[in-house]
N, C-alpha and C positions, 0 to 999 in steps of 0.2 A: 456561354452556357456551361453550367457545372457538369463535370463528368460523373458518371454513375460509379457506384462502388465496384461493380463488376469490371468496368474499364480500368479503374485504378488498380485492382487486383491483377489484371492482365499485365499492366505496366510493371508492377512489383516483381512479377515472375521474371522479367527481363533484367532486373538489377543484379549486380554482383553481390556476393555475400557481405562485403564491407558496406556497400550502399544500403543493403537491407538492415544491417545492424545500426547504421546511422539513422535510418528511417524509424526503426523501432525505438531507439533512444528518444528521438524527437516526439514520437507519439506518447511514450510514457511520461515525458516531461509535460506535454500538453494535457494529458489526463490528470496528472498530479496537480496541475495549476488550476484546472477547471473544477474547483470545488464550489459547492453550493454554500452560500453564507449561513443558511439555516443549519446545515450539517456541521459547519465549523462551530456554530453556537452550541449545538448539542454536545460536541466533543469537549468544548470548554466547560460546559456545565458538568459533564461526567468527570472530567479531571478535577474540578473543584470539589465535587461530591466525594471522590476518592481521597483527595488530600485532606478533607475534613475528617473522614473516617480514620485516617492514619493519625492525624493530630489528636483526635479524641481517644485514641487507643481502642477503637471499635474493631479494628482488623489487625492481624499480625502480618508484617511484611516478611516476604521470603526472599533471600538473596538470589539474584539472577543466576549465579553459579549453580545453586541448588535446583532451580527451575530447569535449567538446561540439562543437568544431570538426570533429573527425573524424566524429562522429555526424551533424551537419548535412550534411557533404559526402556521406556515404553515403546519407542520405535523399533528397538532391537527384538522385541518379543514376536 
């Protein structure tokens, strides 16, 4: 019989910090891999749409360095 989330949480509390970090990594990997094919298709469509806009000169690209500088400036305010 499967354990309840509450039982698992109680077991997690007994783990060492290193064991908790290992568990967290495993969960993140599991979540990253568990993608819905429909969502993947939507992201591919979006990437293709954006690529087309760039190719056709409909949008102006901004270098990542400039984006990060603006972001850092905004976060410091």
